[in-house]
C-alpha positions in Angstrom: -22.6 11.6 -4.5 -22.6 9.4 -7.6 -20.4 6.3 -7.1 -20.8 2.6 -7.3 -22.4 1.9 -3.9 -23.4 3.6 -0.6 -20.4 1.9 1.0 -18.1 3.4 -1.6 -19.8 6.8 -0.9 -19.0 6.5 2.8 -15.4 5.5 2.1 -15.0 8.5 -0.4 -16.3 11.0 2.3 -14.0 9.4 4.9 -11.0 9.6 2.5 -11.7 13.3 1.8 -12.2 14.1 5.4 -10.8 11.6 8.0 -11.9 13.8 10.8 -15.5 14.0 9.8 -18.1 12.8 12.3 -20.2 9.8 11.5 -23.2 12.0 11.2 -21.4 14.3 8.7 -20.2 11.3 6.7 -23.8 9.9 6.6 -25.2 13.2 5.5 -22.6 13.7 2.7 -22.9 10.0 1.6 -26.7 10.1 1.5 -27.1 7.3 4.0 -28.4 7.1 7.6 -26.0 7.5 10.6 -26.3 3.8 11.6 -25.7 2.7 8.0 -22.6 4.9 7.8 -21.3 3.5 11.1 -22.0 -0.1 9.9 -20.0 0.5 6.7 -17.1 2.1 8.5 -16.9 -0.8 11.0 -17.1 -3.3 8.1 -14.4 -1.6 6.1 -12.2 -1.5 9.2 -12.8 -5.2 10.0 -12.1 -6.2 6.4 -8.8 -4.3 6.5 -9.9 -1.9 3.7 -9.4 0.9 6.2 -6.1 0.3 7.9 -5.8 3.5 9.9 -6.4 7.2 10.1 -3.7 9.8 9.7 -2.8 13.4 9.8 -0.9 15.1 7.0 1.6 17.6 8.2 3.7 20.4 6.6 7.2 19.8 8.1 8.1 23.5 7.6 5.4 24.5 10.0 6.5 22.1 12.8 9.7 23.8 14.0 12.5 21.4 13.2 10.2 18.4 12.4 11.5 16.3 9.4 9.8 13.7 7.3 11.8 11.3 5.1 10.8 8.8 2.5 13.3 6.0 2.5 13.7 3.4 -0.2 14.9 0.1 1.4 16.6 -2.8 -0.3 16.4 -6.2 1.4 17.9 -9.6 0.9 15.1 -11.7 -0.5 15.5 -14.6 1.9 15.1 -12.2 4.9 12.2 -10.1 3.5 9.5 -11.2 6.0 11.9 -10.9 9.0 12.9 -7.4 7.9 9.3 -6.3 7.6 8.5 -7.7 11.0 11.4 -5.8 12.5 10.8 -2.5 10.7 7.2 -2.4 11.8 8.4 -1.5 15.3 11.1 1.0 14.3 11.1 4.4 16.1 9.9 7.2 14.0 8.2 5.0 11.5 5.0 6.5 10.2 4.3 4.0 7.4 5.9 1.1 5.6 5.0 0.0 2.1 5.9 -2.8 -0.3 7.0 -1.2 -3.5 7.9 -1.8 -7.1 10.6 0.1 -8.9 14.0 0.9 -7.4 13.3 -0.5 -3.9 11.5 -3.4 -2.3 10.1 -1.3 0.5 9.4 2.4 1.1 9.3 3.8 4.7 8.0 7.1 5.8 9.9 8.4 8.9 9.3 11.4 11.1 11.7 12.9 13.6 13.0 16.2 15.1 15.6 17.6 12.7 18.0 16.2 10.1 20.3 14.6 12.6 17.5 12.6 14.2 16.2 11.5 10.7 19.7 10.3 9.7 20.1 8.5 13.1 16.8 6.7 12.6 18.0 5.6 9.2 21.3 4.3 10.6 20.0 2.9 13.9 16.5 1.7 12.9 16.8 0.7 9.3 20.4 0.0 8.2 21.0 -1.9 11.5 18.3 -4.5 10.6 19.8 -7.8 9.5 18.9 -8.3 5.9 18.7 -4.6 4.9 21.2 -4.0 2.2 20.6 -0.3 1.5 18.5 2.7 2.5 18.1 5.6 0.2 16.5 8.6 2.0 14.7 11.6 0.6 14.1 14.3 3.3 11.0 16.4 2.6 11.2 20.1 3.4 8.2 22.0 2.2 4.8 20.7 1.2 3.6 22.5 -2.0 0.1 21.0 -2.3 
């Protein structure tokens, strides 16, 4: 690999394959296993790695639905809304955003009715949320 540093090489391998073993990451990044482990732990401690996830194709999961929801918030309640939304049922991720909405949430639930219930009960019910604009994903193309 040809990147800026061995630490970046380790991160690149991990981003390409989050399920890779530390030994595999070390080999692909051209560093020793202890060095790869040290870099991974450092990146986690610094907050550069915030979690590990699985990408799913909703069409392959029976009636599983994924929705991306743009959320508008009253400015004076922004922090409280974020604190509350972090514990919402069905929440996969929550992002600050620029553009049409202040926040973007990724939700996952069984079927369209459950997704819409999550939006109503877990997002729109939060004091300070002024609007939620969902897009339900159906089939992953790439």
